C-alpha positions in Angstrom: -76.2 16.3 5.5 -75.4 12.6 6.3 -71.2 12.3 5.9 -70.1 9.6 3.8 -68.1 6.3 5.1 -65.0 4.7 3.5 -64.2 1.2 4.7 -60.8 0.6 4.9 -59.4 -3.0 5.0 -56.0 -3.4 5.8 -54.2 -6.8 5.1 -51.3 -6.4 7.2 -48.0 -8.2 6.9 -44.8 -8.0 9.0 -42.8 -6.0 6.3 -46.0 -4.3 4.3 -49.9 -3.8 4.5 -52.3 -3.9 1.8 -55.1 -1.2 1.7 -58.4 -1.4 -0.6 -61.2 1.3 0.4 -65.1 0.9 -0.1 -67.2 3.8 -0.4 -70.8 3.5 1.4 -73.9 3.4 -0.7 -71.9 2.4 -4.1 -71.9 -1.3 -4.4 -69.4 -1.7 -6.8 -66.8 1.3 -5.6 -64.4 -1.3 -3.9 -60.7 0.0 -5.0 -57.3 -0.8 -4.3 -55.4 2.0 -2.5 -51.9 0.4 -2.7 -49.4 -1.1 -0.8 -47.2 0.6 2.1 -44.7 -0.2 4.5 -45.4 -2.2 7.4 -44.4 0.4 9.9 -46.6 2.8 11.8 -45.2 6.0 10.0 -46.3 5.1 6.8 -50.1 4.2 8.1 -50.1 7.2 9.7 -49.6 9.3 6.4 -51.8 7.4 4.7 -54.5 7.7 7.3 -54.1 11.5 6.9 -54.7 11.6 3.3 -57.6 9.4 4.1 -58.7 11.8 6.6 -58.3 14.8 4.6 -60.9 13.7 2.0 -63.7 14.2 4.3 -65.1 10.9 4.9 -65.4 8.7 8.1 -63.0 6.1 8.1 -63.7 2.5 9.3 -61.0 0.3 9.5 -60.7 -3.5 9.3 -58.1 -6.1 9.7 -57.2 -9.5 10.6 -56.0 -11.1 13.5 -52.4 -12.4 13.2 -48.8 -12.3 14.3 -48.4 -8.6 14.1 -51.1 -8.3 17.2 -53.3 -5.6 18.3 -51.0 -2.7 18.2 -52.8 -1.0 14.9 -55.8 -1.4 16.5 -54.7 0.4 19.5 -53.1 3.0 17.7 -55.9 3.9 15.4 -58.2 3.7 18.2 -56.2 6.2 20.1 -57.1 8.7 17.3 -60.5 8.3 17.5 -60.9 6.1 14.2 -63.5 3.1 14.1 -61.4 -0.2 14.1 -62.3 -3.8 14.3 -60.0 -6.9 14.2 -61.5 -10.1 12.8 -60.6 -13.6 13.1 -59.6 -15.1 9.8 -61.6 -18.7 10.3 -64.6 -16.4 10.3 -64.7 -14.3 6.9 -66.9 -15.7 4.4 -65.2 -17.2 1.3 -66.4 -18.5 -1.8 -66.1 -22.3 -2.0 -64.7 -21.8 -5.7 -62.5 -19.4 -4.9 -58.6 -20.8 -5.3 -57.0 -17.7 -5.6 -55.6 -15.7 -2.9 -53.1 -12.3 -2.8 -52.6 -9.7 -0.6 -54.5 -7.4 -2.8 -57.5 -9.4 -2.7 -57.6 -10.0 0.9 -57.7 -6.5 1.5 -60.3 -6.0 -1.4 -62.5 -8.4 0.4 -62.2 -7.3 4.0 -63.0 -3.8 2.7 -66.1 -5.4 0.9 -67.3 -7.3 3.7 -67.0 -4.7 6.3 -69.0 -2.3 4.1 -71.9 -5.2 3.9 -71.5 -6.4 8.1 -70.1 -9.8 7.2 -67.6 -9.7 9.2 -67.6 -11.0 13.0 -65.0 -9.0 15.2 -62.5 -10.6 17.9 -62.2 -9.7 21.1 -59.4 -7.2 22.0 -58.0 -7.3 25.5 -56.7 -4.2 27.2 -52.6 -4.3 27.7 -52.6 -5.4 30.8 -54.9 -8.4 30.3 -53.1 -9.0 27.1 -49.8 -8.9 29.4 -51.0 -11.4 31.7 -52.2 -13.6 28.6 -48.7 -13.8 27.4 -47.8 -15.0 31.1 -50.2 -17.6 31.2 -49.2 -18.8 27.5 -45.6 -18.7 28.8 -46.0 -21.3 31.4 -48.0 -23.2 29.4 -45.3 -23.4 26.5 -42.8 -24.4 29.4 -45.3 -27.1 30.5 -45.4 -28.6 27.3 -41.3 -28.7 26.9 -41.5 -29.9 30.0 -43.5 -33.1 29.2 -41.2 -33.1 25.7 -38.4 -33.3 28.0 -39.8 -36.1 30.1 -41.0 -38.0 27.4 -37.5 -38.2 25.7 -35.5 -39.3 28.8 -38.0 -41.9 29.7 -38.0 -43.2 25.9 -34.4 -43.2 26.4 -34.1 -45.2 29.2 -36.7 -47.7 28.0 -34.5 -48.1 24.8 -31.9 -49.4 26.9 -33.8 -52.0 29.0 -34.6 -49.8 32.0 -37.8 -49.6 33.1 -39.2 -47.9 36.3 -41.5 -50.3 38.5 -42.8 -48.0 41.5 -45.9 -46.4 41.7 -45.5 -42.6 40.4 -43.3 -41.0 37.8 -41.1 -38.1 39.1 -41.6 -38.5 42.4 -38.3 -38.4 44.7 -38.0 -42.2 44.2 -38.2 -42.3 40.7 -35.4 -39.3 40.7 -33.2 -41.7 43.1 -34.0 -44.5 40.6 -32.7 -42.4 37.5 -29.4 -41.2 39.5 -28.4 -44.8 40.6 -28.4 -45.5 36.8 -25.0 -46.4 35.3 -24.9 -46.7 31.5 -22.9 -49.1 30.1 -20.7 -46.6 27.9 -19.3 -43.1 28.9 -21.2 -41.4 25.7 -24.7 -42.8 27.0 -24.2 -41.7 30.6 -23.6 -38.3 29.2 -26.7 -38.3 27.1 -28.4 -39.4 30.1 -27.0 -36.6 32.1 -27.9 -34.2 29.7 -31.9 -35.6 29.2 -31.9 -35.3 33.1 -30.2 -31.7 33.1 -33.1 -30.6 30.0 -36.0 -32.0 32.8 -34.6 -30.0 35.6 -34.3 -27.0 33.7 -37.5 -27.3 32.4 -39.5 -28.1 35.9 -37.5 -25.0 37.0 -38.7 -22.8 34.5 -42.5 -23.7 35.0 -42.2 -23.3 38.9 -40.6 -19.4 37.9 -43.7 -19.2 35.5 -45.7 -19.9 38.3 -44.6 -17.8 40.9 -44.7 -14.7 38.8 -48.3 -15.4 38.1 -49.2 -15.9 41.9 -47.0 -12.5 42.2 -49.1 -10.5 39.7 -52.5 -11.5 39.5 -53.0 -9.9 42.9 -51.7 -6.6 41.2 -54.4 -7.3 38.3 -57.4 -5.2 37.8 -59.3 -8.6 37.1 -57.8 -10.0 40.3 -61.3 -10.5 41.7 -62.7 -12.5 39.1 -59.7 -14.8 39.4 -59.9 -15.3 43.2 -63.8 -15.9 42.7 -63.0 -18.8 40.1 -61.0 -20.5 42.3 -64.1 -21.3 44.4 -64.8 -24.2 41.9 -63.2 -27.4 42.6 -60.3 -28.0 40.2 -59.8 -24.3 39.1 -56.6 -23.4 40.8 -55.1 -20.1 40.3 -53.3 -21.2 36.7 -56.4 -21.9 35.3 -58.5 -19.4 36.6 -55.6 -16.7 35.5 -55.5 -18.5 32.2 -59.5 -18.5 31.7 -59.6 -15.0 32.6 -56.7 -13.7 30.5 -57.7 -15.6 27.2 -61.1 -14.4 28.0 -61.1 -10.9 29.4 -64.5 -10.1 32.0 -66.8 -13.0 31.5 -69.7 -10.8 31.5 -69.4 -9.6 28.1 -70.9 -13.0 27.0 -74.8 -12.6 26.8 -75.4 -16.0 28.1 -73.8 -19.5 29.5 -74.4 -20.7 26.5 -72.7 -18.3 24.4 -69.7 -18.9 26.3 -69.7 -22.4 25.9 -70.2 -22.3 22.2 -67.1 -19.5 22.0 -64.8 -22.1 23.7 -66.0 -25.0 21.4 -67.6 -26.7 23.9 -70.7 -27.8 22.4 -71.5 -30.3 20.0 -71.4 -29.9 16.4 -74.4 -30.6 14.5 -75.9 -31.8 10.9 -79.2 -31.6 10.5 -81.7 -31.5 7.7 -85.1 -32.1 7.3 -86.4 -34.5 9.8 -83.0 -35.7 10.5 -80.9 -34.3 13.4 -77.3 -35.6 13.8 -75.1 -34.3 16.6 -71.2 -35.1 16.3 -68.1 -34.1 18.6 -67.5 -30.9 20.1 -67.0 -28.0 17.6 -63.7 -27.1 19.0 -63.7 -23.5 17.9 -62.5 -20.4 19.7 -60.1 -20.4 22.7 -58.3 -23.6 22.9 -56.1 -22.6 25.8 -59.2 -22.5 28.0 -60.4 -25.2 26.6 -57.4 -27.7 27.4 -57.5 -26.1 31.2 -61.2 -26.4 32.0 -61.0 -30.0 30.5 -58.2 -30.6 33.1 -60.1 -29.2 35.8 -63.1 -31.1 35.1 -61.2 -34.1 36.2 -62.0 -33.1 39.8 -65.3 -33.9 39.3 -64.8 -37.7 39.1 -64.5 -38.0 42.8 -67.3 -37.3 45.5 -68.4 -33.8 46.4 -66.6 -32.2 49.3 -64.7 -29.2 50.4 -61.0 -30.1 50.9 -58.8 -28.2 52.9 -57.3 -26.7 50.0 -60.6 -25.4 48.6 -61.6 -24.1 52.2 -58.7 -21.8 51.9 -59.4 -20.4 48.6 -63.0 -19.8 49.9 -62.2 -17.9 52.5 -63.3 -14.1 52.0 -65.5 -14.6 49.0 -68.8 -13.7 49.3 -71.8 -16.2 50.4 -73.2 -16.3 46.8 -70.2 -17.5 45.1 -69.6 -19.9 47.9 -73.2 -21.2 47.0 -72.3 -21.2 43.5 -69.3 -23.8 43.5 -70.9 -25.8 46.2 -74.3 -26.1 43.3 -71.7 -27.0 41.0 -69.9 -29.9 42.7 -73.2 -31.3 43.6 -74.4 -31.3 40.3 -71.2 -32.0 38.4 -70.0 -34.8 40.7 -73.3 -36.3 40.5 -73.2 -35.9 36.7 -69.5 -37.6 36.3 -71.1 -40.3 38.4 -74.1 -40.8 36.5 -72.7 -40.8 33.0 -69.8 -43.5 34.2 -72.4 -45.9 35.2 -74.0 -45.3 32.0 -71.0 -46.5 30.5 -70.1 -43.5 28.6 -66.3 -43.0 27.5 -64.4 -40.9 30.2 -63.2 -38.4 27.7 -67.0 -37.8 27.0 -67.6 -37.5 30.5 -64.6 -34.5 30.8 -65.6 -32.8 28.1 -69.2 -32.5 28.9 -68.5 -31.7 32.7 -65.8 -28.8 31.2 -68.6 -27.6 29.4 -71.0 -27.1 32.4 -68.1 -25.6 34.0 -67.9 -22.9 31.7 -71.4 -22.2 32.7 -70.6 -22.1 36.5 -67.9 -19.9 35.8 -70.2 -17.4 34.0 -72.5 -17.5 36.8 -69.6 -16.8 39.0 -68.7 -13.7 37.1 -72.2 -12.5 37.1 -72.5 -13.0 40.8 -69.5 -10.6 41.4 -69.9 -7.9 38.5 -70.5 -4.5 39.8 -74.0 -3.1 39.9 -74.4 -1.0 36.8 -74.6 2.9 37.9 -77.9 4.4 38.2 
């Protein structure tokens, strides 16, 4: 006899969880179970009650600030649980009412219908490395803001740096020689300088932690292999792997490019085909670092001393893919520039193809399946 299935929709918040149930095979039987506290003790109590009814339980909730701890807790107990992206949940265009109860009912109903797309849930170790790379990204963003504030302050008072490179030793010497006309302004200048220096030190500390912890990571071989590509430094490779996990989980390079939002948007109807800018869906952290890495392909293809050091010890197949990527992307970059394409468009196109070469390298170092 086939066991009944109960689909459990959870609308999760910091202090509460709204629960709805949908029974399999009964299209109208979607009911609200109730609201419980947001702690695991309250959730596990409800799970035990539902389990005692004899049906197979399948849980679903939206990805959000509460993270994946509910998913991990339920899967450790042997339950089926999926986490879905809020942006990919089907919604009626005329539905303007949103409540926790309605959200839970909608999740249970759509999960039963199979209309929800599960997101990738990283392993605990992978999520820890993702937190580290995102922490560095936040520090780098704070550093940019601190520098902008300092330069804006100096510009407002008529100080313009005429040297070639900002934030070089010469630039810092120039800032150090500035004497503001009022002591209050001098204090402000010094505080802005301290802010920039503190943020620089923070970025360096987090970068050092990435360098120290990546070799101990289970995905370290993939991080090392991706650095064979030009422009893909340790930070870029670690960010990509921490955000996406094992790239072999994507069935094709096109699927990976689409996941990163690097494919053109399209509005086609009948005989008309219209393509616009990239979709910018999916993971923006990886899209940002790949766009930064793509600038390296504006120069002629070559293996520099730094790149040769990163290639040392890598399989020959990986090195061949990396060189093929250089030949392809450097030539493509130059061709598009000659055709008068905007540099931003060229960089985006290069980042899209760079993601494809990353996928190819992941396939090259993937372990052979056990026979």
